[in-house]
N, C-alpha and C positions, 0 to 999 in steps of 0.2 A: 718859520721853520717848524715842521711837525715833530712832536716829541712822543715817545712811547711812554705815556704817563702810567698806563696800567702795568707795563713792565717795570717802571720805576718803583711803583708801590709794592709790587711783588718781589722786588730784588732780582729781576731777571735781565737787567741791562748791564753792559760792561762798565768798567770804571770810567772810561773816557766819556761815554754817553751820560752816565750818572753825574759827572762833573758839569757837563753842559747844561743838563736839566736844572741842577742846583743853582748854577749861575743865572739861568733865565728866570728861575723862581724868585730870585732876590729883587728883580726889577719889574716883573710882569704880573700885575695884579689879576688879570684875566686868567693867566695860567695857574696862579695860586688858587683861584676859585674853582677851576676845572679839577685840580688835584684834590681839593676838599670834597667836591661832589663824588669823585671816584672812591675816595676813602670811606665816605658815608655809605655809598652803595655796597661796598665790600664788607663793611663792618658786621652785618648779620652772619657772614660766613666765617668770622674770626674764630669761633669756638670749634669749627670743624677743620681748621687748616691742617692740623697735624694728626687728625684721626686716621686710623687704619681704614682703607676702603673696604666695603662689604665683601664678604666671601663670594667668589664667583662673578665679580663685577665685569671682568673682561669677557667671560663666556656669555653672560646675559647681554652685554653690549653688542657682541658679534651676532648673537641670535636676533637681536632687534634689527641690526643692519640687514641681515639676510631676509628677514620678514618683509622689510621695506622693498628689497630687491624683488622678491617674489610677487608682492602685491602690485608692483608697477610693471611686472612682466618684462623685466630687462633681460634680454637674451644673452647667454654666455657666448664667448667667442668659440667658433668651431674651426676645424681644420680647413674647411672650405673658405672660411673668412680670411685665412692666411695665404690663400693662393694669389698669384699675380693678377688674375682676372678680377677676383673679388676686390683686391686692393685698388685696381684701376677704377672699378665701379664706385667704390667709396669716395675716391678723389674727385671723380667727374660728376657723379650723380648726387641726388638729394640725400643719400645716406651719410654724406659728409657732415650734415648739420645735426647738432645735438638737439634732442627733444627736451622739452621742459622736464619730463620725468627723469631723464638722465641727469640733468643738472640738479634736481631735487635729491636724488639718491646719492650723488657725489657729495653734495653739501652735508647730508646726514652722516656719511662715512667720515668726512673730514672733521666734522664737529665731534663725533664720538672719539676719533683718534686724539683730538686736542684735549678732550675731557680725561682721557686715560693718561696722556703723556704729561700734561701741565702740572698736576699735583706731584708726580714723581720728580719732575725737574725742579719744582719749587722746594720740595723737601730735601733734595740733594744739596741745593744751595744753602739751605738753612743749616743742615748738618755740617757742611764744610765750614761755614762761618762760625758755628759754635765750637768746632774743634780747633780752628785757627785761634780763636779767642782764648780757649783753654791753654793752648800752647804758649801764648803770650803771658798768661798768668803764671805758668810754671817758670818762665824766665824771670818774672818779677819776684817770685818766691825765692829763687836762688839769690837774687840781689838782697832781699830782706834778710834771708838767713845769714849770708856772709857779712852783712852789716852788723847783725847782732853778735857775731863771733868776735868782732873787733871793737865793740862798744859795750862791754860788760853785760852782754846778753839782752840789750835793749834794742827795740826797733826804732826807726826814725820817728821823730815827733816834731810837730810844728813849734818853733820857738815863739814864746810870748814876748813880743817887742812892741814898738810903737804902732805897728799894724800887724795883727796876728790873724792870718787867714789859712785855711786848709789847703792842702795840695802840695806842700813843699817836699813831700816824700818822693815824688817823681823826679824833681831836679836832683835831690840827694842821691837817689839810686842811679840816675843817669851819669852823674859825675863819679861816684865812688864805686859803683858796681859795673861800670863799663857796659851797660846794656844798650843794645841798638834802639834808636829812637822809635822805630816802627813798632816795637813791642808795647808801647804805651797807648796804642790806638786799636780799639776793637774794630775789625774789618766790617762789622755789620752796623756800626754807629753812623747815624746820618751826619754827624759833625766831623767824621774822620778826615775827609779830604780837605775841608776848610781849615780845621784845627791843625792838621799836620803841617800846613804851610807856615804856621806860626812857630811850631816846634816847641820843645821843652826848654824853658829859660834856665839860665845859670842860677845857682843857689844865691849868689850875691845879689842878683837882680831882684829876687824875691825879698831878701832881707832888707834891701834898701828901698822897698816899695813905700809909696806915700798914699794917702787916701785918694789922691787924684789919679793914680796909676793902677788902682785895684782892678778896674774893668779889663785892663790889658792882660791880667794874670789869670783870668777865668779858665784859660786853656792849659794852665801849667801842669795839670795832672793827666793830660791826654784825655781819653774817653773812659777812664777808670776812676773809681773812688778808693780812698785809702783809710785804714784805721788811724785815727788821729790821737789816740791815747785816751786817758781818762782824767777826770778832775778830782782833786783832793784838796780841801781847804782853800779853794779859790785858785789853785795852781794846776797847770796841765802837766800830767805825769806820762812818761813813755811806758809802753807795754813791754813787759819782760817775756822773752821767748821761753815758752813752757811746752810747746808741741801739742797743744790742745786740739782735738779733732773737731770741736764745736765752735772754736773762736775764729771769727772772720778777720782776715787781714786786708784783702783787696777784693774788689768786685766791679762789675759793670757799673758805670756812673749812674747814681740815683738822680731823681728829679723831684721837684715839688717840695711841699712842706707837710703833707699829711702823713698819717701812720703808715700808709701803704707805699710810700715813696719808691715805686718800682722804677726800673731802668727802662729807657726807650731803646737801648741796644737790643738786637735780636727781635726787632719788630714789636717790642713791648710785651712779648709773651713770657718773659722770664729773664733771669740774669745768672751769669756764671759767677761763682763765689769761690775765692781761694781761702782755705782754712789753714790754721797755724801748723798742722801736721803735714802740710804740703799737698793735700788732695784738693781737687777742684770739683765742684758739683754745679750742675745747671738746675736751678730751683725756680719753680713757677711762682712761689710765694716769696715774700720779703722777710722770711724768718727761718732760722735754723730748724731743721726737721724734728730733732729729738727733744731739745730743751725749749723750743719755741721762742728763742731770743730774736727780737726784731733787730736786725743788724744794720738798718739804715736810720734808726732813731735810738735814743737812750731808753733805759728801762722805765722811764716816766713818760715816754712818748714824745720827746722833743728832739729837734735837730740840734744836737749839742754833743760835746764829748761824753764818753761813758761816765756814769756816776760811781763806778767802782771798777776794780781791776779785771773783773770778769764780764763787764758790760761792753761788748764789742760794738762799736759804731763806725760804719763806713760813711765817709762824707766826700762829696765831690769837691773839686778845687774851687777856690774863690769865695768860700764861706767864711765870714768873720767869726772868730771864736770868742776871745775875751777882749773886747774893745777897751782901750784906755789902761790896760795893765802893763 
């Protein structure tokens, strides 16, 4: 079966076709190799993906098309050509055949049209995905805010038990905030369809987890990461709601272990971040704009809970926090 891998990379296929491609990629190494080649070929264009087109691009493109038409002397249709006699001649005579120059000009026109339409189509999908993700985060904010109102102003925190891993905030919000499960999955994330099938587990399932079942809980936060609190004298403390506009609560799920732990949601071009005052911002970098706080690592550059109550750290689910405590 032939797949539209270019459309898959560009985010231009529908949900059903995307699911089929993802399923095929799991078992087809040749298809994986083809996808890798396409992504490598498109990578030089990554920095131009969301650039504004040059002024007058449409006019210059049309001028180029008409120059090609004139240079190949393609005659425009006339009133005589629309007469019944002329139509019969075209059908029965040699005029019914396309010349090579006609095919060439048509190809140029179609190519230029594709160059004009494709970026606009891609950008519209990108903007739609970003806004849908921001809407999800607003629902999660209401859940976090309501939780703090009934828990002495504190946000959910991961309990330190026999197995202490990040991500339990999602199950807590799902049960206590009555938030729709779809809200925990960014529509642009590559894991969305596969992870949604597993769903958000119950809080008790997470609390009862053993080292052997940790791998099954990697999806429990959906495709978002959550502020996991801060450490104080070897203990994990919850964050108190203070309405700070710079303090990150939830964001697109980060990846990796480096300082730049950016999210792969939204094509890896940036991440939506929900702040404590309720506003959501799409940031290209992995730090808060004004204070420069790296919100995917602690102030000392580690993937760990914050080292003080103003050190916001967003962590994906499934990360071990304090083993053995």
